N, C-alpha and C positions, 0 to 999 in steps of 0.2 A: 749764387754763392751760398755755401752751407754755413749757417751761423750757430750750429748746435753747440760747439765748444764755447763760443763767446756767450751764448745764452746761459749755459751752465756757470760760467765764470761770473757773469753779471748777477745771476741769482745768488751766488755765494757772497759777492761783494755788497750788493744792495739789499739782499733779502727779498722775500716774497710776502707781501702783506695784502690780504684780500679786502681789507677795510681801510678807509682813509686814516692817515696818521700825519703827524708833523715830523718832518725830517730834521736833520741836525742844523739846517739853515732856516728852520721854523717855517717851512713851506708845506702846504697841504699836499700830500703825496699818496699814491696808491700803487699796487702792483709791484713791479720791479723798478722802483725809483721814478715813477712817472710824476713829475711836478705838475699838479693840477692847476696851480695858480698861474704859472708862466706858460706852460705848454697846453694845458687843457686836454681835450680829446677831439678827434676829427669827427665829421658828420658820419663817416663810415663806421667809426668805432661806436658812436652813439646809436646808430641803427642796429649794430650787432648786439649791443646791450639791450636795446628795445626788443629785438626778436627773442632773445633769451628770456626777458621778463614776460613777454606775451606767452611763450611756451610754458613758463612756470605757472602763470595765472591760469592758463588753459588746463594744465594737468591738475592743479588744485581744484578747479571747478568740476572737472569730470570725475575726479576721485570722490569728491564730496556730494555731488549731484549728478550721478551717471546719466540720468534721463536728459540732461541738457544737450548731450550729443545728438539727440533726435530732433532738436529744434532746427528750423531752417537756418541757413548761414548768417543772415543779417541779425536775427534774434540771438543766436548763439554768440556771435561776435560782440553784440551789445553787452551781453553778460560777461564776456571776457574783458571788455572795456571797464565795466563796473568793478569786476574782481581786481583788475590791474590797479584801479583807483583806490579802492577801500581795503583790499585784502580779504582773503577767504573767511577769516573770522567774522568780519562785519557782514559779509554776504549771508552767512548763516543766521544772522540776526534779523534778516528780512524774510521771516517765516511766511507771512501772509503773501507777500509778492511772489516768492518762489513757489508756494503751493498753487497760486493762481496761474502762474506760468506753466507749471507741470500739467495743470488741467486745461491748458490752452485758452484760458480766459485772459487774453492779451490786453484788452481795454482796461480791465480792473487791475491787472498786474502793473500796467504803465501808470495808472493813477496812484497805486501804492508807492511806487518809486518817487513819483512827483510830490506826494504828501509826506515826505520824510525830511529829517534834518539834513541828510546828505544833499537833497535837491536844493535846499536853501544855501548850503555851503558852496556848491559847485555851479549853480545857475544854469547857464546855457548848455553845459555838458549834460546835465540831467535831462533837460528838455529833449535834446537830441537822442540820448540813450532811450528814454521813455518812448519817444515817437517811433524809434526803430523797433522797440519791443511791440508797440501797439500795431504797427503796420507791416512789419516784416520787410521793410524797405530801408535802404541806406539813406541817411539824412545828410 
């Protein structure tokens, strides 16, 4: 079934909002009238959003630190995890850790990540990311 006309009509009637808002019934809503409080999102939709967010974090990381693409997959994706978590602005504040990574000094880079406020805030996540950076193996 072709929904193109219905989609256009619903966009006109509901509007398209890319950030959450309260609808006239005071429900948290997003997109074209998606009631987040009563309907939520499906696992498939959550994974689609996750893939988009991973791609965004990856692009930001590579644009800011082009050398990261040369890392092995496990280390590169550990940095994507970190970027996803803290944002590229904060990644840039990890000057020592990133310099050590660039120089392939993985042990010291991992220690830098672990000796940060971020590590204290996220606990086990930091341990896993740091060990992945240290070893080049998935944790």
